[in-house]
N, C-alpha and C positions, 0 to 999 in steps of 0.2 A: 260821357260816363253814363247818362240815363239810358242809353241804348244798349249797354252791355248785356243786360238780361235778355233782351231781345235776340241779340246774336247768339247767346248761349242757348236760348230756346230753339232757334232756327238750326243750330248745330245739333242739338238733341233730336229734333224731328228728322233731320237728315240722316243721322245714325240709325234711328229706329226705322225709318223708311227703307234704307239700305238693307238692314237686317230682314225686314218683312219681304222685300223684293227677292233677296237671295233665297229665302225659305220657299217662296212661291216658285221661283224658276227652277231651283236645284233640289228642293225638297230636303234640305239639310240646314243645320244651324250654322249662322256665320260666326267664325271665329277667326280673328285676323292672325293671332299666333299660330293657329293650326295651319291656315293657308300658306303663310310665309314659311313656317317650319317645314312644310312638305316640299317647298321649293329647295330649301337649303339642304335638307337631308335626302332629297330625291325620293322620298316615299310617296310624293304626291305628283309625280311627273305624268301619270296617266291623264290628268287633266291640267297640265301645266299652262295652257293658254288662259283658261279661266282664273287660275290663280295669278298669273302674271298681270292680267287685265285688272284684278282686284287690287294688287299692290301699285300698279301705275295710277289707278284712280285714287288710291289712299294717298298717294304723294302729290298728284296734280290738282285734285278738286279744291283742297284748302288754299293753295297758292291762287287758283282761279277765282275763287270766292273773295278773297282778300283783294285781289286786283280789281274785281268788278264792284264790290260793295263796300269795302272797308279799308280804304287806302290809309286811314289813320289808325288802323289797328296797331295796338302795342302788345308786347309779349313780356312776361316777367321771367323769361329764361335767363339763366346765369351766363356770364361770359367765361367762367371757369370751365375749360374743355375737359379737364380731368374729372370734374363733377359730373358733367354730361355723359362722358364715357363710362364711369362707374354706375351712374344711374341706369344707363342703358343695359349694362351687364346685369344689374340686380333684377331689372324688369324681365330680361330674357330668362334668367334662372328661376325667377318667381313664376312666370308663366308656365315653364316646363314642369315645375313641382306641382302647380295647381292644375295642370292639364287644360289651361285656357287663360284668357285675358279678359280685359274689360268687355270687348264686344261679345264674347262667348258666355262668360259667366254673368256679367253685369247687366248687359242689354238684353240678351236672349234668355239667359238663365233665370233671372228675377221676373221678367215678363211672363215666363212659363211657369212660375212659382216652383222652380227647381230648388230643393233644399241644398244640393251641392253647389249651385250657382249662388244662392244667398249667402251660404257660409264663406265660400271663396271670396265673394265681394266684401263681406264684413272684414275679413282677414287682410285683404290687400289694401283696403282703405285704412285700416288700423296701422299696417306696416308703413304705408305712405305717410301718415301723420307722424309716426315715430321718426322716420327717416328725415322729414322735413325739420322737426325739432332738433334732432341730432346735427344735421349739416348746417342749419341756420344759426341755432342759439349755442351750440356746444362747440362744434368745429369752426363755425363761422365762415364757411366756404361758399355759401350761396346767399 
């Protein structure tokens, strides 16, 4: 329990480092939803290899880090598959409406003092808090 904040700090440093590396190598802002969306709707197939590598790393690195450093890591994710599916759909719709997600607006937008990124981040944190209250305390599904 004492090391939880260190793991969170390490994760934040890795996300920030990835965003900085992406900007240095590609000259573009890293946004996971935009990179993945370009693969899904085929608008980003001009650089599909880069996008596919990003998605592969997005999936592989957390599993690798847990296997190497945090075998005792626990998650608070619910076992309710319908809640997980609904949450995923809501996140997908929200990122499309906001033209970005946590990495684009929260990590890269706020670090560049982008007003659009700051506003988007405030609203998605607020929406997440409201969703948690509704799903946990009113509907009691998580």
